[in-house]
C-alpha positions as CSV (number, residue, x, y, z in Angstrom):
1,X,89.1,208.1,107.0
2,X,92.8,207.5,106.4
3,X,95.3,207.8,109.3
4,X,97.9,210.6,109.0
5,X,99.7,210.0,112.4
6,X,102.5,207.5,111.8
7,X,103.1,204.9,114.5
8,X,106.9,204.5,114.4
9,X,106.9,201.8,117.1
10,X,104.6,199.6,115.1
11,X,106.6,200.3,112.0
12,X,109.8,199.2,113.7
13,X,108.2,195.9,114.8
14,X,106.9,195.3,111.3
15,X,110.3,196.1,109.8
16,X,112.0,193.6,112.1
17,X,109.4,191.0,111.5
18,X,109.8,191.4,107.7
19,X,113.6,191.3,108.0
20,X,113.5,188.0,109.8
21,X,110.9,186.4,107.6
22,X,112.3,187.5,104.3
23,X,116.0,187.2,105.3
24,X,116.9,190.8,104.5
25,X,118.5,193.7,106.3
26,X,116.4,196.5,107.7
27,X,118.4,198.9,105.6
28,X,116.8,197.4,102.5
29,X,113.4,198.5,103.7
30,X,114.6,202.0,104.6
31,X,116.9,202.6,101.6
32,X,116.1,205.0,98.8
33,X,116.0,202.4,96.2
34,X,112.8,200.4,95.4
35,X,112.9,196.9,96.9
36,X,110.4,194.1,97.2
37,X,110.6,194.1,101.0
38,X,109.9,197.8,101.1
39,X,106.7,197.1,99.0
40,X,105.7,194.4,101.4
41,X,106.2,196.8,104.4
42,X,104.1,199.5,102.7
43,X,101.4,197.0,101.8
44,X,101.1,195.6,105.4
45,X,101.1,199.1,106.9
46,X,98.4,200.2,104.4
47,X,96.2,197.2,105.2
48,X,96.6,197.1,108.9
49,X,96.8,200.7,109.9
50,X,94.9,202.3,107.0
51,X,97.5,205.0,106.5
52,X,97.2,207.8,104.0
53,X,99.4,207.2,100.9
54,X,101.2,210.5,101.5
55,X,102.2,209.4,105.0
56,X,103.6,206.1,103.7
57,X,105.3,207.8,100.8
58,X,107.0,210.3,103.1
59,X,108.2,207.7,105.6
60,X,109.5,205.1,103.0
61,X,110.7,207.4,100.2
62,X,108.1,206.3,97.7
63,X,106.0,208.6,95.6
64,X,102.5,208.6,97.1
65,X,101.1,208.2,93.6
66,X,103.0,204.9,93.2
67,X,101.6,203.3,96.4
68,X,98.2,202.2,95.0
69,X,100.2,200.3,92.3
70,X,102.3,198.7,95.0
71,X,99.2,197.6,96.9
72,X,97.7,196.0,93.7
73,X,101.0,194.3,92.9
74,X,101.3,192.7,96.3
75,X,97.5,191.7,96.3
76,X,98.1,190.0,92.9
77,X,101.2,188.2,94.3
78,X,99.2,186.9,97.3
79,X,96.8,185.2,94.8
80,X,99.4,183.9,92.3
81,X,102.7,183.2,94.1
82,X,102.7,179.9,96.0
83,X,103.9,180.3,99.6
84,X,103.8,184.1,99.6
85,X,100.6,184.3,101.6
86,X,102.2,182.0,104.2
87,X,105.1,184.4,104.6
88,X,102.7,187.3,105.1
89,X,100.8,185.4,107.7
90,X,104.1,184.6,109.5
91,X,104.9,188.3,109.5
92,X,101.5,189.0,111.1
93,X,102.2,186.4,113.8
94,X,105.7,187.8,114.5
95,X,104.1,191.3,114.9
96,X,101.5,190.0,117.4
97,X,104.2,188.2,119.4
98,X,106.4,191.3,119.9
């Protein structure tokens, strides 16, 4: 069953970890425009917390119908792009430290 209660504290930790690992501002994750770091944030939240796509869509200004495509895109990048999996693992480590 998908989670519908959004954990803002965990999301803040994740956003800060992604900002430091990918060298971006937190505003890029929270902005209205579509960005790569926003997709990574949604992917990690979907995989770790098993959120419903409507919850993620509402909190990150993405259409809930687009989120499954984002998940598939990031999963493909994990397989194909060298070094991307290491960055994701580093984000998981940063979250566990905080």
